[in-house]
DOBA-175612 format. One line per field, with one value per residue: residue number from 1; x, y, z of N, C-alpha, C in turn; residue in three letters; chain. Coordinates in Angstrom, 3 decimals, decimal comma. Layout:
% residues N
k: [NUM ...] $
npx: [X ...] $
npy: [Y ...] $
npz: [Z ...] $
capx: [X ...] $
capy: [Y ...] $
capz: [Z ...] $
cpx: [X ...] $
cpy: [Y ...] $
cpz: [Z ...] $
r: [ALA ...] $
c: [A ...] $
//
This chain:
% residues 242
k: [1 2 3 4 5 6 7 8 9 10 11 12 13 14 15 16 17 18 19 20 21 22 23 24 25 26 27 28 29 30 31 32 33 34 35 36 37 38 39 40 41 42 43 44 45 46 47 48 49 50 51 52 53 54 55 56 57 58 59 60 61 62 63 64 65 66 67 68 69 70 71 72 73 74 75 76 77 78 79 80 81 82 83 84 85 86 87 88 89 90 91 92 93 94 95 96 97 98 99 100 101 102 103 104 105 106 107 108 109 110 111 112 113 114 115 116 117 118 119 120 121 122 123 124 125 126 127 128 129 130 131 132 133 134 135 136 137 138 139 140 141 142 143 144 145 146 147 148 149 150 151 152 153 154 155 156 157 158 159 160 161 162 163 164 165 166 167 168 169 170 171 172 173 174 175 176 177 178 179 180 181 182 183 184 185 186 187 188 189 190 191 192 193 194 195 196 197 198 199 200 201 202 203 204 205 206 207 208 209 210 211 212 213 214 215 216 217 218 219 220 221 222 223 224 225 226 227 228 229 230 231 232 233 234 235 236 237 238 239 240 241 242] $
npx: [-14,410 -14,156 -15,660 -14,451 -11,372 -10,763 -9,743 -9,642 -6,769 -7,461 -6,001 -2,708 0,374 2,716 5,207 7,723 10,192 9,692 9,971 7,971 5,597 4,448 4,178 7,000 7,801 9,971 10,936 10,262 11,129 9,425 7,922 4,869 3,214 1,229 0,783 -1,289 -0,414 0,279 0,063 2,626 4,579 7,617 8,125 9,910 12,003 12,249 10,340 8,355 9,131 10,495 9,352 9,600 10,819 11,191 12,342 14,272 14,715 12,350 10,702 9,370 11,819 12,174 10,162 8,069 7,319 5,252 2,349 -0,908 -4,188 -7,293 -9,938 -12,445 -12,375 -12,129 -14,964 -15,292 -13,241 -13,541 -15,995 -15,502 -13,638 -14,398 -13,668 -10,932 -7,622 -6,313 -7,679 -10,001 -8,612 -7,337 -4,066 -3,855 -3,360 -0,750 -0,745 0,353 -0,962 -4,608 -7,477 -11,113 -12,774 -11,329 -10,331 -9,014 -10,605 -10,878 -8,881 -5,522 -2,787 0,113 -0,929 -0,921 -0,391 -1,509 -0,778 -0,775 2,722 3,577 4,063 2,970 3,368 1,068 2,418 2,688 0,606 -0,099 1,564 0,608 2,500 4,175 4,321 1,842 0,131 1,327 0,677 -2,216 -2,370 -3,072 -2,673 -3,592 -4,176 -2,478 -3,282 -5,605 -6,133 -4,758 -6,344 -8,574 -8,281 -8,300 -5,622 -4,664 -1,824 1,076 3,288 5,521 7,687 7,884 7,738 9,162 8,171 6,064 3,486 0,385 -2,083 -5,541 -4,444 -5,161 -5,744 -5,268 -5,965 -3,982 -2,680 -3,323 -2,189 -2,845 -5,204 -6,937 -6,330 -7,231 -6,377 -7,458 -7,532 -4,832 -4,067 -5,633 -4,516 -2,070 -2,763 -4,509 -7,496 -8,276 -5,342 -4,992 -6,810 -8,500 -7,263 -5,422 -2,795 -2,539 -3,452 -1,169 0,810 0,143 0,169 3,098 4,006 3,475 4,681 4,695 4,504 5,925 9,248 9,477 6,960 6,278 8,758 8,301 5,534 6,693 8,228 6,609 5,187 7,374 8,049 5,410 4,064 3,322 4,659 5,970 4,068 4,297 6,638 6,183 3,854 3,606 5,691 9,426 10,027 10,090 12,628 14,302] $
npy: [-24,255 -20,719 -18,172 -15,505 -16,162 -16,943 -15,009 -13,031 -11,753 -8,532 -6,786 -6,186 -4,506 -1,934 0,421 2,935 4,949 8,538 12,187 14,150 16,908 19,763 22,500 25,090 23,979 22,257 19,186 15,615 11,887 9,651 6,534 6,299 6,316 4,162 1,396 -1,035 -4,034 -6,701 -10,844 -12,742 -11,929 -11,611 -12,067 -11,222 -11,177 -8,323 -7,338 -6,783 -7,870 -4,683 -2,769 0,404 2,568 5,946 6,379 4,590 4,662 4,609 3,427 0,213 -2,672 -5,800 -5,991 -4,375 -5,299 -6,045 -3,695 -3,881 -2,939 -2,132 -2,219 -1,892 0,442 2,653 4,040 5,760 7,566 8,748 10,207 11,842 13,180 14,681 16,063 15,284 15,579 13,413 9,947 8,164 5,190 1,803 1,550 4,250 4,648 4,021 1,210 -2,367 -4,773 -4,843 -5,668 -7,022 -7,175 -7,701 -6,627 -4,127 -4,851 -7,482 -8,674 -9,792 -9,565 -10,767 -12,833 -15,454 -15,746 -17,752 -16,946 -17,150 -18,432 -17,909 -16,872 -15,341 -12,878 -11,190 -7,911 -5,523 -2,394 0,716 3,431 6,428 9,514 12,466 12,308 11,239 13,538 15,088 13,756 13,805 16,499 17,615 19,051 18,018 15,500 12,896 13,130 12,689 9,960 8,220 9,220 8,158 5,106 3,927 2,741 0,765 -2,130 -4,301 -6,554 -9,019 -11,322 -14,748 -16,956 -16,834 -16,187 -16,209 -14,096 -13,231 -11,465 -12,193 -14,519 -16,259 -15,247 -17,127 -18,056 -19,141 -19,281 -17,792 -16,534 -14,325 -14,129 -12,300 -9,914 -8,299 -6,087 -3,694 -3,224 -2,943 -0,653 1,192 1,683 2,446 4,778 6,352 8,201 9,461 10,588 10,135 7,900 5,744 2,810 2,427 2,256 -0,065 -1,537 -0,756 -2,207 -4,925 -5,011 -4,422 -6,828 -8,845 -11,017 -11,349 -8,629 -6,286 -5,102 -1,980 -1,190 -2,406 -1,434 1,397 1,349 0,382 2,296 4,622 3,281 3,903 6,239 7,293 9,075 9,746 9,945 12,768 13,602 15,596 15,673 13,372 13,445 16,128 16,468 17,880 21,514 24,150 24,774 23,004] $
npz: [0,555 1,597 -0,556 -0,570 -0,382 -3,095 -5,721 -8,335 -10,726 -11,640 -13,227 -13,458 -13,263 -14,145 -13,814 -14,850 -13,448 -13,415 -13,702 -11,963 -10,875 -9,784 -12,169 -12,225 -9,855 -7,859 -9,354 -8,895 -8,518 -9,377 -9,363 -9,376 -11,439 -13,048 -15,330 -17,502 -18,171 -20,341 -20,459 -18,820 -16,088 -14,473 -11,441 -8,450 -5,377 -4,912 -6,725 -9,530 -12,722 -14,893 -13,251 -11,185 -8,665 -7,579 -5,143 -3,709 -0,443 0,732 -1,037 -2,632 -2,410 -0,553 1,259 0,695 -2,141 -3,661 -4,564 -3,893 -4,422 -4,067 -6,474 -5,599 -4,094 -5,728 -6,692 -4,806 -4,622 -6,853 -6,181 -4,419 -5,324 -7,872 -10,062 -11,014 -12,232 -12,835 -13,585 -11,690 -11,788 -12,028 -11,213 -10,577 -7,907 -7,726 -7,704 -7,939 -8,526 -8,883 -7,822 -7,283 -4,669 -2,281 0,433 2,600 4,772 4,512 4,165 5,829 8,086 7,124 5,858 3,698 0,120 -2,603 -5,878 -9,364 -10,318 -8,021 -4,454 -2,015 0,758 2,831 4,007 5,144 5,692 3,272 3,759 2,879 0,887 -0,060 -2,566 -3,566 -3,804 -5,589 -7,797 -7,931 -8,223 -5,943 -2,604 -0,282 -0,519 0,003 2,321 2,532 1,564 3,650 6,104 5,170 5,253 3,038 1,996 0,459 0,306 0,833 0,165 0,854 -0,868 -1,018 -2,508 -5,946 -9,118 -11,906 -13,005 -13,718 -15,028 -14,322 -13,264 -9,724 -6,709 -4,036 -0,821 1,616 4,075 7,210 9,760 11,438 12,244 13,874 13,309 10,988 7,880 8,207 11,160 11,554 10,388 11,243 13,783 13,098 11,999 13,926 14,439 16,849 18,780 21,437 22,331 24,077 24,877 23,027 23,393 23,877 21,350 20,253 21,425 20,732 18,050 17,628 18,321 16,191 14,420 11,589 10,412 8,991 9,898 9,915 10,697 13,152 14,516 14,450 16,001 18,586 18,760 19,864 22,362 23,590 23,915 24,022 22,325 19,136 16,086 13,830 10,952 9,025 7,352 5,443 4,573 3,295 2,152 1,329 2,948 1,053 -0,996 0,017] $
capx: [-13,786 -14,933 -15,393 -13,169 -10,218 -10,178 -10,084 -8,704 -6,029 -8,365 -5,043 -1,327 0,129 4,040 5,449 8,819 10,221 9,806 9,603 6,568 5,408 3,694 4,969 7,504 8,203 11,404 10,383 10,427 11,118 8,620 7,243 3,640 2,014 1,219 0,000 -1,598 0,593 -0,352 1,107 2,929 5,606 8,248 7,712 11,164 11,990 12,522 9,141 8,039 9,962 9,741 8,540 10,492 10,521 11,698 12,795 14,565 14,664 10,839 9,787 10,350 12,379 11,483 8,833 7,233 8,033 4,317 1,463 -2,236 -5,046 -8,914 -10,446 -13,916 -12,274 -12,270 -15,952 -15,387 -12,804 -14,745 -17,319 -14,705 -12,876 -14,955 -12,750 -9,317 -6,972 -5,869 -8,839 -9,117 -9,226 -6,668 -3,038 -4,283 -2,686 0,636 -0,664 0,645 -2,108 -5,709 -8,649 -12,152 -13,783 -9,930 -9,753 -8,464 -10,951 -10,809 -7,278 -5,014 -2,002 0,732 -1,850 -0,051 -1,651 -0,743 -1,254 -0,072 3,451 4,172 3,378 3,168 2,740 0,775 3,840 2,419 -0,492 0,806 1,654 1,075 3,451 3,768 4,268 0,313 -0,289 1,868 0,471 -3,119 -2,515 -3,660 -2,079 -4,108 -4,573 -1,897 -3,333 -6,979 -5,790 -4,260 -7,456 -9,838 -8,062 -7,879 -4,504 -3,911 -1,077 1,899 3,325 6,673 7,556 8,112 8,425 9,421 7,844 5,136 2,432 -0,314 -3,654 -6,517 -4,232 -6,042 -5,579 -6,025 -5,574 -3,088 -2,467 -3,536 -1,325 -2,915 -6,807 -7,518 -5,582 -7,557 -5,259 -7,923 -7,019 -3,225 -3,998 -6,101 -3,771 -1,119 -2,967 -5,597 -8,452 -7,866 -4,249 -5,168 -8,412 -8,816 -7,039 -4,602 -1,677 -2,634 -3,129 0,310 1,788 -0,548 0,740 4,225 4,331 2,672 5,659 4,732 3,871 7,180 9,921 9,197 5,866 6,736 9,487 6,858 4,310 7,722 8,675 5,349 5,185 8,503 7,437 4,194 3,871 2,967 5,560 5,144 4,259 4,334 7,788 5,744 2,412 3,648 6,812 10,116 9,813 10,384 14,163 15,162] $
capy: [-22,787 -19,446 -17,185 -14,388 -16,589 -17,132 -13,450 -12,690 -10,440 -7,926 -5,871 -6,461 -2,890 -1,433 1,978 3,559 6,358 9,317 13,484 14,457 17,877 20,883 23,672 25,694 23,894 21,256 17,924 14,978 11,000 8,773 5,280 6,083 6,486 2,372 1,016 -2,767 -4,981 -7,946 -11,577 -12,655 -10,921 -12,196 -11,642 -11,230 -10,838 -7,542 -6,783 -7,415 -6,680 -3,572 -1,668 1,233 3,065 7,256 6,422 3,199 3,885 4,435 2,025 -1,104 -3,429 -6,975 -5,788 -3,755 -5,850 -5,840 -3,248 -4,205 -1,771 -2,351 -1,453 -1,153 2,054 4,163 5,051 6,672 8,702 9,730 11,036 12,653 14,456 14,368 17,075 14,900 15,722 11,704 9,247 7,324 3,905 0,775 1,887 5,985 5,216 3,125 -0,616 -3,245 -5,493 -4,432 -6,696 -6,696 -8,735 -8,074 -4,853 -3,863 -5,212 -8,813 -9,327 -9,931 -8,722 -12,174 -13,633 -16,314 -16,427 -18,289 -16,385 -17,798 -19,443 -17,172 -17,160 -13,968 -12,583 -9,555 -7,603 -4,217 -1,551 1,771 4,514 7,703 10,265 13,714 12,212 11,038 14,937 15,824 12,745 14,159 17,868 18,059 19,251 17,003 13,970 11,767 12,969 12,059 8,697 7,751 9,004 7,028 3,841 2,633 2,767 -0,959 -3,160 -4,865 -7,965 -9,779 -12,361 -16,276 -17,559 -15,990 -17,002 -15,798 -13,794 -12,384 -10,755 -13,337 -15,667 -16,252 -15,120 -18,083 -17,881 -20,678 -19,132 -16,637 -16,737 -13,435 -14,050 -11,548 -8,476 -7,494 -4,923 -2,375 -2,897 -2,315 0,627 2,137 1,807 3,550 6,511 6,909 9,377 10,401 10,115 9,770 7,295 4,564 1,135 2,642 1,974 -1,941 -1,777 -0,558 -2,965 -5,847 -4,581 -4,643 -8,244 -9,318 -11,503 -11,236 -7,554 -5,564 -4,589 -0,693 -1,019 -2,441 -0,389 2,302 1,129 0,384 4,150 5,086 2,961 4,163 8,124 8,127 10,004 9,549 10,809 14,174 13,067 16,387 15,507 12,238 14,022 17,463 16,897 18,851 22,427 24,931 25,081 21,741] $
capz: [0,953 1,519 -1,648 -0,622 -0,466 -4,716 -6,056 -9,728 -10,759 -12,728 -13,668 -13,491 -13,816 -13,789 -14,294 -14,823 -12,521 -14,259 -13,056 -11,392 -9,991 -10,134 -12,757 -11,719 -8,727 -7,834 -9,742 -7,895 -9,292 -9,127 -10,432 -9,076 -12,655 -13,655 -16,933 -17,361 -18,648 -20,717 -20,093 -17,644 -15,389 -13,013 -9,695 -8,031 -4,366 -4,926 -7,416 -10,606 -13,887 -15,736 -12,207 -10,772 -7,856 -7,558 -4,395 -3,025 0,385 1,367 -2,196 -3,262 -1,864 -0,152 2,472 -0,609 -3,746 -4,840 -3,733 -4,128 -4,364 -4,030 -7,151 -5,239 -3,874 -6,760 -6,793 -3,682 -4,939 -8,118 -5,802 -3,426 -6,166 -9,568 -11,121 -10,918 -13,474 -13,140 -13,530 -10,645 -12,377 -11,546 -11,373 -10,117 -6,927 -7,920 -7,262 -9,084 -8,287 -8,816 -7,746 -6,747 -3,765 -1,397 0,934 3,980 6,027 4,443 3,982 7,237 8,370 7,366 4,779 2,476 -1,091 -3,992 -7,287 -10,463 -10,011 -7,094 -3,143 -1,417 2,464 3,452 5,542 5,871 4,896 3,012 4,408 1,623 0,730 -1,011 -4,436 -4,172 -3,470 -6,742 -9,006 -8,627 -8,245 -4,294 -1,564 0,656 -1,616 0,763 3,771 2,393 1,078 4,936 7,107 4,380 5,528 2,108 1,816 -0,088 1,384 0,079 -0,087 0,345 -1,995 -0,321 -3,628 -6,866 -10,127 -12,779 -12,407 -14,730 -15,361 -14,626 -12,175 -8,771 -5,288 -3,052 0,608 2,089 5,666 7,949 11,290 12,157 12,062 14,673 12,452 9,512 7,439 9,047 12,618 11,635 9,576 12,234 14,972 12,708 11,861 14,780 14,443 17,947 19,442 22,838 22,475 24,996 24,191 21,841 23,484 23,799 20,246 19,660 21,797 20,150 16,620 17,833 18,664 15,130 13,415 9,912 10,293 8,658 10,932 10,380 11,417 14,438 15,135 14,906 17,508 19,669 19,588 20,432 23,057 24,711 23,862 24,655 21,223 17,788 14,996 13,135 9,794 8,056 5,841 4,568 3,789 2,440 1,483 2,036 2,809 -0,191 -1,222 0,726] $
cpx: [-14,659 -14,715 -14,743 -12,135 -10,038 -10,925 -9,142 -8,270 -7,018 -7,395 -3,353 -0,412 2,072 4,602 7,237 9,265 10,677 9,552 8,395 6,290 4,383 4,718 5,465 8,325 8,990 10,370 10,938 10,447 10,061 8,331 5,792 2,745 2,072 0,203 0,323 -0,702 -0,423 0,871 1,797 4,648 6,458 8,389 9,154 11,084 11,933 11,436 8,828 8,670 9,742 9,183 9,824 9,738 11,630 12,852 12,783 14,641 13,662 10,240 9,843 10,981 11,390 10,577 7,642 7,278 6,414 3,166 0,396 -3,107 -6,393 -9,449 -11,910 -14,026 -12,576 -13,295 -15,962 -14,508 -13,360 -15,447 -16,241 -14,262 -13,229 -14,249 -11,277 -8,955 -6,717 -7,107 -8,413 -10,051 -7,695 -5,250 -2,958 -3,076 -0,698 0,320 0,052 -0,690 -3,424 -6,998 -9,693 -12,621 -12,440 -10,025 -9,292 -9,326 -11,114 -9,347 -6,537 -3,443 -1,095 -0,183 -1,038 -0,998 -0,680 -1,463 0,061 1,208 4,179 3,504 4,225 2,716 2,379 2,047 3,272 1,530 0,660 0,706 2,241 1,497 3,241 3,854 2,825 -0,069 0,252 1,183 -1,391 -3,472 -3,289 -2,904 -2,757 -4,709 -3,756 -2,478 -4,866 -7,151 -5,587 -5,922 -8,814 -9,464 -7,869 -6,941 -3,708 -2,797 0,058 2,300 4,796 6,379 8,231 8,590 8,434 8,378 6,948 3,921 1,819 -1,703 -4,593 -5,752 -4,972 -5,399 -6,102 -5,159 -5,192 -3,262 -2,885 -3,549 -1,816 -4,332 -7,554 -7,340 -5,934 -6,579 -5,970 -7,708 -5,954 -3,070 -4,560 -5,573 -2,351 -1,570 -4,579 -6,331 -8,342 -6,383 -4,080 -6,614 -7,722 -8,310 -6,221 -3,373 -1,624 -2,634 -1,609 1,017 1,240 0,313 2,304 4,761 3,838 4,059 5,759 4,613 5,686 8,010 9,519 8,281 5,986 7,266 8,842 6,131 5,383 8,104 7,759 5,252 6,119 8,207 6,500 3,519 3,933 3,871 5,081 5,397 3,961 5,614 7,421 4,596 2,635 4,993 8,111 9,701 10,634 11,982 15,097 15,381] $
cpy: [-21,098 -18,744 -16,422 -14,829 -16,945 -15,836 -13,501 -11,861 -9,914 -7,139 -5,984 -5,289 -2,367 -0,140 2,239 4,989 7,390 10,993 13,703 15,848 19,346 21,810 24,555 25,267 22,506 20,010 16,635 13,304 9,979 7,791 5,369 5,881 4,800 2,448 -0,361 -3,120 -6,301 -9,091 -11,687 -11,981 -11,932 -11,567 -12,026 -10,983 -9,305 -6,724 -7,343 -6,479 -5,849 -2,467 -0,939 1,872 4,543 7,128 5,375 3,241 4,028 3,558 1,334 -1,369 -4,971 -6,838 -4,871 -4,285 -5,828 -4,995 -3,702 -2,887 -2,348 -1,687 -1,058 0,092 3,058 4,945 6,008 8,023 9,402 10,399 11,970 13,718 14,441 15,334 16,614 14,692 14,252 10,503 8,206 5,662 2,877 1,587 3,515 5,887 4,141 1,871 -1,318 -4,093 -4,961 -5,705 -6,387 -7,767 -8,795 -6,709 -5,025 -4,871 -6,933 -9,497 -9,123 -9,473 -10,426 -13,171 -14,339 -16,773 -16,789 -17,620 -16,644 -18,538 -19,152 -17,642 -15,897 -13,876 -11,098 -8,997 -6,171 -3,250 -0,056 2,909 6,086 8,399 11,195 13,140 11,704 12,584 15,623 14,950 13,450 16,151 18,588 18,160 18,368 15,604 12,731 11,778 12,143 10,511 8,052 7,664 8,328 5,549 2,885 3,181 1,894 -1,243 -3,618 -6,153 -8,402 -10,979 -13,707 -17,074 -16,743 -16,758 -15,940 -15,409 -13,028 -12,309 -12,102 -14,633 -15,227 -16,180 -16,235 -18,196 -19,209 -20,356 -18,247 -16,924 -15,764 -13,243 -12,970 -9,607 -8,622 -6,079 -3,712 -1,932 -2,086 -0,783 1,862 2,630 2,520 4,582 6,196 7,831 9,882 9,772 9,285 8,749 6,272 3,374 1,347 2,242 0,364 -1,956 -1,832 -1,891 -4,522 -6,125 -5,274 -5,770 -8,998 -9,629 -11,221 -9,778 -6,755 -4,638 -2,815 -0,388 -1,477 -1,950 0,744 2,244 0,632 1,570 4,758 4,676 3,249 5,788 8,369 9,262 9,635 10,680 11,714 13,725 14,201 16,443 14,547 12,711 15,077 17,474 17,748 20,262 22,856 25,454 24,236 20,726] $
cpz: [0,731 -0,090 -1,878 -1,270 -2,412 -5,112 -7,769 -9,870 -11,394 -13,359 -13,064 -13,957 -13,266 -14,306 -14,085 -14,140 -13,687 -13,068 -12,996 -10,733 -10,473 -11,225 -11,908 -10,176 -8,883 -8,772 -8,678 -8,900 -8,345 -10,028 -10,019 -10,410 -13,184 -14,712 -16,787 -18,106 -19,266 -20,497 -18,999 -17,364 -14,579 -11,716 -8,707 -6,455 -4,351 -5,760 -8,811 -11,865 -14,615 -14,392 -11,598 -9,869 -8,032 -6,587 -3,497 -1,384 1,061 0,246 -2,060 -2,182 -1,563 0,576 1,433 -1,926 -4,419 -4,101 -4,523 -3,433 -4,696 -5,232 -6,619 -4,274 -4,555 -7,165 -5,487 -3,638 -6,324 -7,278 -4,699 -4,432 -7,600 -10,610 -11,013 -12,059 -14,180 -13,043 -12,497 -11,101 -11,841 -12,262 -10,913 -8,922 -6,739 -7,691 -8,693 -9,352 -8,346 -8,752 -7,409 -5,542 -2,359 -1,054 1,881 5,227 5,894 4,469 5,522 7,196 7,943 6,548 3,908 1,322 -2,111 -5,116 -8,335 -9,881 -8,214 -5,332 -2,589 0,100 2,395 4,614 5,752 5,317 4,374 3,519 3,497 2,042 0,130 -2,178 -4,677 -4,208 -5,399 -8,307 -9,343 -8,491 -6,776 -3,129 -0,167 0,333 -0,808 2,266 4,090 2,473 2,684 5,357 6,502 4,746 4,594 1,404 0,855 1,235 0,376 0,773 -0,150 -0,288 -1,185 -1,541 -5,119 -8,280 -11,439 -12,611 -13,704 -14,629 -15,286 -13,389 -10,624 -7,428 -4,786 -1,770 1,032 3,298 5,927 9,636 11,964 12,232 12,678 14,195 11,105 9,321 8,156 10,026 12,274 11,312 10,662 13,475 14,459 12,054 12,520 14,764 15,415 18,824 20,808 23,331 23,405 24,447 23,140 22,006 23,763 22,623 19,601 20,603 21,525 18,666 16,925 18,010 17,136 14,065 12,057 9,523 9,976 9,893 10,953 11,175 12,859 15,329 15,355 16,032 18,668 20,253 20,372 21,828 23,975 24,764 24,389 23,672 19,731 16,732 14,157 11,645 8,523 6,847 5,024 3,932 2,943 1,728 1,744 1,844 1,405 0,070 -0,410 -0,063] $
r: [UNK UNK UNK UNK UNK UNK UNK UNK UNK UNK UNK UNK UNK UNK UNK UNK UNK UNK UNK UNK UNK UNK UNK UNK UNK UNK UNK UNK UNK UNK UNK UNK UNK UNK UNK UNK UNK UNK UNK UNK UNK UNK UNK UNK UNK UNK UNK UNK UNK UNK UNK UNK UNK UNK UNK UNK UNK UNK UNK UNK UNK UNK UNK UNK UNK UNK UNK UNK UNK UNK UNK UNK UNK UNK UNK UNK UNK UNK UNK UNK UNK UNK UNK UNK UNK UNK UNK UNK UNK UNK UNK UNK UNK UNK UNK UNK UNK UNK UNK UNK UNK UNK UNK UNK UNK UNK UNK UNK UNK UNK UNK UNK UNK UNK UNK UNK UNK UNK UNK UNK UNK UNK UNK UNK UNK UNK UNK UNK UNK UNK UNK UNK UNK UNK UNK UNK UNK UNK UNK UNK UNK UNK UNK UNK UNK UNK UNK UNK UNK UNK UNK UNK UNK UNK UNK UNK UNK UNK UNK UNK UNK UNK UNK UNK UNK UNK UNK UNK UNK UNK UNK UNK UNK UNK UNK UNK UNK UNK UNK UNK UNK UNK UNK UNK UNK UNK UNK UNK UNK UNK UNK UNK UNK UNK UNK UNK UNK UNK UNK UNK UNK UNK UNK UNK UNK UNK UNK UNK UNK UNK UNK UNK UNK UNK UNK UNK UNK UNK UNK UNK UNK UNK UNK UNK UNK UNK UNK UNK UNK UNK UNK UNK UNK UNK UNK UNK UNK UNK UNK UNK UNK UNK] $
c: [A A A A A A A A A A A A A A A A A A A A A A A A A A A A A A A A A A A A A A A A A A A A A A A A A A A A A A A A A A A A A A A A A A A A A A A A A A A A A A A A A A A A A A A A A A A A A A A A A A A A A A A A A A A A A A A A A A A A A A A A A A A A A A A A A A A A A A A A A A A A A A A A A A A A A A A A A A A A A A A A A A A A A A A A A A A A A A A A A A A A A A A A A A A A A A A A A A A A A A A A A A A A A A A A A A A A A A A A A A A A A A A A A A A A A A A A A A A A A A A A A A] $
//
């Protein structure tokens, strides 16, 4: 078996929803601040026990039950923002699972992993929101995360069970071998909105059965309209006073 197919969980993390925001600005409820947990936690269809989200419309739920972030990305962020008030270590971006050796280039849309007593499937990449800005005290943090392609990804839970740090991710199925997450993320957040072949990528991505329905619907809307949706509300947050 390829060495990539077996990777241990370096840290398992959860967080309670808390108010975050700049002094004097309206506070926003968020569970982005995660801390490492010891021992086994129950992973259900909606996520890890003890984990919370401040906005259940856009965060959490069956298609975002578990958030995974590659620990090897953190040196990039430390170099980019050396004066960050929040240390760039496991949990900084709100992930539940931290590993070394699994990134958006190696992990594919629809990959099924056995980890601990659970079975999970990659459902989508992350679409960073303005809570990342509030977390790091930078108005461009969410945009920088999106532009980097180092967004992390989510799983849906195919089999509930116990999960702990030290458990091993074992790849058991790869239904979309031509679709590493980096390709799907590049299609979602293209550098050049009018790049040749981009519509072909949207069409192909819209037909990926394991991809979360929200992502497929986004690609379908773009094909119908010929336009990319406005990201300002997601990346910058609501206008002052709203």
